[in-house]
C-alpha positions as a printed NumPy array, in Angstrom:
array([[  2.198, -24.122,  -7.958],
       [ -0.945, -24.496,  -9.944],
       [ -1.799, -22.999, -13.334],
       [ -5.271, -21.707, -14.113],
       [ -6.312, -20.535, -17.577],
       [ -9.454, -18.424, -18.057],
       [-10.17 , -18.144, -21.794],
       [-13.225, -15.902, -21.307],
       [-14.475, -13.208, -18.961],
       [-17.39 , -15.501, -18.064],
       [-14.983, -18.129, -16.714],
       [-13.076, -15.479, -14.778],
       [-16.355, -14.321, -13.217],
       [-17.366, -17.91 , -12.37 ],
       [-14.018, -18.495, -10.668],
       [-14.249, -15.239,  -8.709],
       [-17.772, -16.091,  -7.467],
       [-16.542, -19.502,  -6.254],
       [-13.467, -17.942,  -4.618],
       [-15.596, -15.316,  -2.855],
       [-17.881, -18.045,  -1.483],
       [-14.898, -20.002,  -0.113],
       [-13.555, -16.849,   1.491],
       [-16.991, -15.951,   2.938],
       [-17.324, -19.368,   4.579],
       [-13.813, -19.058,   6.015],
       [-14.55 , -15.654,   7.63 ],
       [-13.07 , -13.172,   5.148],
       [-12.77 ,  -9.594,   6.412],
       [-10.628,  -7.798,   3.826],
       [ -7.861,  -8.201,   1.269],
       [ -4.859,  -6.022,   0.612],
       [ -2.445,  -6.317,  -2.271],
       [  0.78 ,  -4.819,  -3.481],
       [  1.995,  -5.118,  -7.033],
       [  5.571,  -6.333,  -7.005],
       [  7.567,  -6.87 , -10.132],
       [  5.946,  -6.092, -13.48 ],
       [  7.53 ,  -7.224, -16.718],
       [  6.387,  -5.149, -19.672],
       [  6.353,  -7.327, -22.775],
       [  5.326,  -4.754, -25.36 ],
       [  1.97 ,  -3.069, -25.929],
       [ -0.152,  -6.208, -25.598],
       [  1.529,  -8.375, -22.956],
       [  2.741,  -8.107, -19.362],
       [  3.495, -10.289, -16.348],
       [  2.703,  -9.022, -12.84 ],
       [  3.625, -10.548,  -9.497],
       [  1.161,  -9.572,  -6.749],
       [  1.615,  -9.976,  -2.983],
       [ -1.721, -10.648,  -1.282],
       [ -2.638, -10.335,   2.406],
       [ -6.021, -11.819,   3.33 ],
       [ -7.503, -10.88 ,   6.703],
       [ -9.84 , -13.32 ,   8.447],
       [-12.236, -12.937,  11.352],
       [-12.535, -15.099,  14.448],
       [ -8.937, -14.494,  15.503],
       [ -7.436, -16.292,  12.501],
       [ -3.973, -15.215,  11.366],
       [ -3.854, -13.462,   7.98 ],
       [ -2.642, -15.251,   4.882],
       [  0.285, -13.76 ,   2.972],
       [  1.034, -15.136,  -0.46 ],
       [  2.034, -14.218,  -4.002],
       [  0.335, -14.864,  -7.301],
       [  1.666, -14.147, -10.788],
       [ -0.632, -12.996, -13.582],
       [  0.133, -13.18 , -17.295],
       [ -1.839, -10.359, -18.888],
       [ -2.896,  -9.699, -22.46 ],
       [ -4.492,  -6.562, -23.879],
       [ -7.328,  -7.379, -26.246],
       [-10.29 ,  -5.552, -27.712],
       [-11.949,  -5.479, -24.251],
       [ -8.843,  -4.178, -22.434],
       [ -6.433,  -6.03 , -20.156],
       [ -7.347,  -9.615, -19.294],
       [ -5.775, -12.338, -17.183],
       [ -4.503, -14.968, -19.587],
       [ -2.811, -17.171, -17.001],
       [ -2.699, -17.156, -13.221],
       [  0.086, -18.943, -11.359],
       [ -0.89 , -19.449,  -7.719],
       [  2.615, -20.49 ,  -6.71 ],
       [  2.444, -19.456,  -3.062],
       [ -1.269, -19.593,  -2.292],
       [ -2.497, -21.772,   0.581],
       [ -5.022, -24.497,  -0.124],
       [ -8.419, -23.037,   0.686],
       [-10.288, -26.176,   1.582],
       [ -9.477, -27.184,   5.142],
       [ -6.353, -25.061,   5.461],
       [ -5.721, -23.465,   8.796],
       [ -2.82 , -21.268,   7.706],
       [ -0.389, -21.076,   4.821],
       [  3.14 , -22.369,   5.285]])
């Protein structure tokens, strides 16, 4: 897997813009997700495992993968503290996930 830390909402937004551009170039049609296990760690912390299904155009098979998010509740609400993309396919040049 790969760990990504976003210490500010601005960095989260920058990452999401870059991710959306990669998906656009690849032929993104839609995304679906299902929240799997959630570990409540008190009033300010939680860990959530999310199953993603990304649908592509041009006859490409969908991607199915999981990502875990470590969440913290701060003055601005819930934020992603750490993202573990442990089952996400490489976006650059990948045909399909394993």
